[in-house]
C-alpha positions as CSV (number, residue, x, y, z in Angstrom):
1,M,-12.5,192.4,17.9
2,A,-10.5,189.1,18.7
3,W,-11.7,186.9,21.6
4,T,-9.5,185.3,23.9
5,P,-10.3,181.2,23.6
6,F,-11.5,179.8,26.8
7,P,-8.5,178.5,28.1
8,Y,-9.6,175.0,29.7
9,P,-11.4,173.3,26.9
10,D,-12.8,169.7,28.1
11,P,-15.0,167.3,26.1
12,A,-17.3,167.0,29.6
13,F,-18.3,170.6,28.9
14,R,-19.8,169.7,25.6
15,Y,-23.4,168.9,26.0
16,T,-26.0,167.5,23.5
17,P,-29.5,168.7,23.5
18,E,-30.5,165.9,25.6
19,S,-27.8,165.8,28.1
20,L,-28.0,169.7,28.1
21,Q,-31.7,169.4,29.3
22,A,-30.9,166.7,31.8
23,A,-28.5,168.9,33.4
24,W,-30.2,172.1,33.0
25,P,-31.6,172.6,36.7
26,Q,-28.2,172.3,37.9
27,L,-26.6,174.4,35.4
28,H,-29.1,176.9,35.8
29,A,-29.8,177.0,39.4
30,G,-28.4,180.5,39.2
31,D,-30.3,182.1,36.9
32,R,-33.5,179.9,36.8
33,E,-33.5,180.5,32.9
34,A,-36.0,178.2,31.2
35,F,-34.8,175.7,28.9
36,P,-34.6,176.9,25.2
37,T,-37.4,175.5,22.6
38,H,-36.0,177.7,19.8
39,P,-32.9,175.1,17.8
40,A,-30.4,178.2,17.6
41,L,-30.9,179.5,21.2
42,L,-30.5,175.8,22.1
43,Q,-27.1,175.6,20.1
44,A,-26.2,178.9,21.7
45,W,-26.2,177.8,25.2
46,I,-24.5,174.6,24.4
47,A,-21.8,176.8,22.7
48,Y,-22.2,179.0,26.0
49,H,-21.6,175.9,28.5
50,A,-18.6,175.0,26.4
51,G,-16.7,178.2,26.3
52,E,-17.3,179.1,23.1
53,Y,-18.6,182.5,24.2
54,E,-18.0,184.5,20.7
55,R,-20.4,181.7,19.2
56,A,-22.8,181.9,22.0
57,A,-23.1,185.7,21.7
58,R,-23.5,185.5,18.1
59,L,-26.4,183.1,17.9
60,G,-28.1,185.0,20.7
61,L,-28.1,188.5,19.1
62,D,-29.1,187.0,15.6
63,V,-32.1,185.7,17.3
64,G,-33.0,189.0,18.8
65,V,-34.4,190.4,22.0
66,N,-35.4,186.4,22.9
67,G,-31.6,185.8,22.7
68,Y,-30.6,188.5,24.8
69,A,-30.1,186.4,27.7
70,V,-27.6,183.9,26.4
71,A,-26.0,186.4,24.5
72,H,-25.4,188.8,27.6
73,K,-24.5,186.0,29.7
74,A,-21.4,184.8,27.3
75,I,-20.5,188.4,26.5
76,C,-20.5,189.5,30.7
77,M,-18.8,186.0,31.5
78,Y,-16.4,186.4,28.6
79,T,-15.6,190.4,29.6
80,N,-15.4,189.7,33.0
81,Y,-12.8,186.7,32.8
82,L,-10.9,186.8,29.4
83,E,-10.8,190.1,28.3
84,P,-7.7,191.8,28.9
85,N,-8.2,195.3,27.6
86,L,-9.8,197.8,30.0
87,K,-11.4,200.2,27.3
88,K,-12.6,197.1,25.4
89,R,-14.2,196.0,28.8
90,L,-15.8,199.3,29.8
91,A,-16.9,199.6,26.4
92,T,-18.4,196.0,26.2
93,F,-20.3,196.6,29.7
94,E,-22.0,200.0,28.7
95,C,-23.2,198.1,25.3
96,V,-24.8,195.4,27.4
97,A,-26.5,197.8,29.8
98,E,-27.9,199.6,26.6
99,R,-29.5,196.8,24.8
100,C,-30.7,195.8,28.5
101,E,-32.8,199.0,28.7
102,R,-33.9,198.6,25.4
103,Q,-34.8,194.7,26.5
104,Q,-36.7,196.2,29.4
105,L,-39.1,198.1,27.6
106,E,-39.7,195.3,25.2
107,Q,-39.8,192.5,27.8
108,P,-40.7,194.2,31.1
109,N,-41.3,191.3,33.0
110,N,-38.3,189.2,32.1
111,P,-35.7,189.5,34.7
112,A,-32.6,188.8,32.7
113,G,-33.1,192.4,31.1
114,Y,-32.5,193.9,34.6
115,Y,-30.2,191.5,36.0
116,W,-27.6,191.6,33.4
117,H,-28.2,195.5,33.1
118,A,-27.4,195.9,36.9
119,Y,-24.5,193.2,36.3
120,A,-23.2,195.2,33.2
121,L,-23.1,198.7,35.3
122,G,-21.9,197.2,38.4
123,Q,-18.6,195.9,36.2
124,Y,-18.5,198.7,34.3
125,S,-18.7,201.1,37.6
126,Q,-15.9,198.9,39.3
127,G,-13.9,199.5,36.1
128,I,-13.8,203.3,36.2
129,S,-14.2,203.3,40.5
130,V,-17.3,203.0,41.9
131,M,-17.1,206.6,43.7
132,K,-16.8,207.9,40.1
133,A,-19.9,205.6,39.4
134,L,-22.0,206.8,42.0
135,A,-21.5,210.5,41.3
136,Q,-23.0,209.8,37.8
137,G,-26.3,208.2,39.4
138,L,-25.1,204.5,38.6
139,G,-25.7,203.3,42.0
140,A,-29.5,204.0,42.0
141,K,-29.7,202.4,38.6
142,I,-28.2,199.4,39.4
143,K,-30.2,199.0,42.5
144,R,-33.6,199.5,40.7
145,S,-32.6,197.1,38.3
146,L,-31.6,194.5,41.1
147,D,-34.9,195.0,43.2
148,T,-37.1,194.5,40.0
149,A,-35.3,191.1,38.7
150,I,-35.7,189.8,42.3
151,Q,-39.4,191.1,42.4
152,L,-39.7,188.8,39.1
153,A,-37.8,186.2,40.2
154,P,-37.0,185.7,43.8
155,Q,-35.5,182.5,43.1
156,R,-32.7,183.8,41.0
157,A,-29.6,183.3,43.1
158,D,-27.6,185.7,41.0
159,A,-29.4,188.7,41.5
160,H,-28.9,188.1,45.5
161,I,-25.1,187.7,44.8
162,A,-25.1,191.1,43.0
163,L,-27.1,192.7,45.6
164,G,-24.7,191.5,48.0
165,V,-21.5,192.9,46.0
166,Y,-23.7,196.0,45.9
167,H,-23.6,196.7,49.5
168,A,-20.6,195.8,50.1
169,E,-18.6,197.9,47.3
170,I,-20.6,201.0,48.4
171,L,-19.8,200.5,52.3
172,D,-15.9,199.6,51.5
173,K,-15.5,202.9,48.8
174,A,-18.4,205.0,50.5
175,G,-17.8,204.3,54.1
176,A,-20.1,202.8,56.5
177,V,-21.9,206.7,57.3
178,L,-22.3,207.9,54.0
179,A,-23.2,204.6,52.4
180,G,-26.1,204.2,55.0
181,L,-27.4,207.5,54.8
182,T,-27.1,208.3,51.2
183,Y,-27.6,204.7,49.6
184,G,-29.3,202.7,52.4
185,V,-26.7,200.0,52.4
186,K,-25.9,198.3,55.2
187,K,-23.0,195.2,56.1
188,E,-25.4,192.9,57.8
189,E,-27.9,193.1,54.8
190,G,-25.2,192.7,52.6
191,Y,-24.3,189.3,54.2
192,R,-28.0,188.3,53.9
193,Q,-28.3,188.4,50.6
194,F,-25.1,186.1,50.1
195,E,-27.0,183.6,52.5
196,T,-30.0,184.0,50.8
197,A,-27.9,183.0,47.3
198,L,-26.5,180.1,48.7
199,Q,-30.0,178.9,50.3
200,L,-31.3,179.3,46.4
201,N,-27.8,178.0,44.9
202,P,-26.0,175.5,47.5
203,D,-23.3,174.3,44.6
204,S,-22.2,178.3,43.7
205,A,-18.9,179.0,43.6
206,I,-19.4,182.5,42.7
207,A,-21.6,183.0,45.8
208,R,-18.7,181.7,47.9
209,I,-16.3,184.2,46.3
210,Q,-18.2,187.1,46.2
211,Y,-19.1,186.7,50.2
212,A,-15.6,186.1,51.2
213,R,-14.4,189.4,49.1
214,A,-17.0,191.0,51.0
215,L,-16.3,189.6,54.5
216,L,-12.5,190.7,53.7
217,M,-13.4,193.9,52.5
218,L,-15.7,195.0,55.3
219,D,-14.8,192.9,58.2
220,G,-11.0,192.4,57.4
221,K,-8.8,190.3,59.8
222,K,-11.9,189.5,62.2
223,K,-13.4,187.3,59.0
224,T,-10.3,185.8,57.5
225,A,-10.9,182.2,58.5
226,Q,-14.6,182.5,57.4
227,A,-13.5,184.0,53.9
228,M,-10.3,181.4,53.6
229,S,-12.8,178.6,54.2
230,L,-15.5,180.2,51.5
231,Y,-12.9,180.3,49.4
232,E,-11.6,176.8,49.7
233,Q,-15.3,175.8,49.2
234,A,-15.5,177.6,46.0
235,A,-12.1,176.1,44.5
236,C,-13.4,172.6,45.6
237,C,-17.2,173.0,43.7
238,N,-18.6,170.8,41.4
239,V,-17.3,172.0,38.1
240,R,-20.0,171.3,35.0
241,D,-19.6,174.0,32.5
242,A,-16.7,176.5,31.1
243,S,-18.1,179.5,33.4
244,E,-17.8,177.3,36.6
245,R,-14.0,176.4,35.6
246,L,-13.7,180.2,35.6
247,D,-15.4,180.6,39.0
248,Q,-13.1,177.8,40.1
249,D,-9.9,179.2,38.7
250,A,-10.7,182.8,40.4
251,A,-11.4,180.9,43.7
252,Q,-8.1,179.1,43.6
253,K,-6.1,182.6,42.8
254,E,-7.9,184.5,45.7
255,L,-6.8,181.5,47.9
256,E,-3.3,181.9,46.9
257,E,-3.2,185.8,47.1
258,E,-4.6,185.3,50.7
259,K,-2.3,182.9,52.1
260,L,0.7,184.9,50.3
261,S,-0.8,188.3,52.1
262,G,-1.3,186.4,55.3
């Protein structure tokens, strides 16, 4: 398959091994991945941060299960933001979820195997419709993987964001009564997860974007001002790599759409 190139190449996103190590704590405040010692994985992460998602994915997958974290992050970011074809998107997220299930057996203590499993299934669910996904039992799988990821890595801000999205999506699609009784989701708990993510990773644009989306989905006009403020903050967040640039782009688009609809 032909991969859509990253549309905003920038020399600032091209790290050397030394500059990557220095920037690593900020770049990975969301996933808490360890700095790579394997030469191919170091090159894979350098490619990932530059927006060379195909190269990052290939290098990571070539290493095997120890390269899945960088490969899956590259594949998921690419598919979420740059893959236009819905059938390809769904097939890709299914493929990532399947690989993660194997990774969980091989590396039961690696939070990445659970986080990317939940992320891929969550994106797949949104692609086929959340209600259809819930009927297929995917909600329980997503929740179990996110709970395990957070148990293994409580500081992983991205997992808290994903859990916030989980609560918001089910509440929005199933309604408060069914969502609460069947899936145990609550609006306040969803919001609490976003707040936790922002405490763990105060510079996160994606935490602000997802929090704003949840506020608009679940509280509408009552929370428009707070949501707009979060979008504005996300649009102005520091951009240190390709994925953060795509997050910023998403925030700017959401902001424009909200202003037009408002």
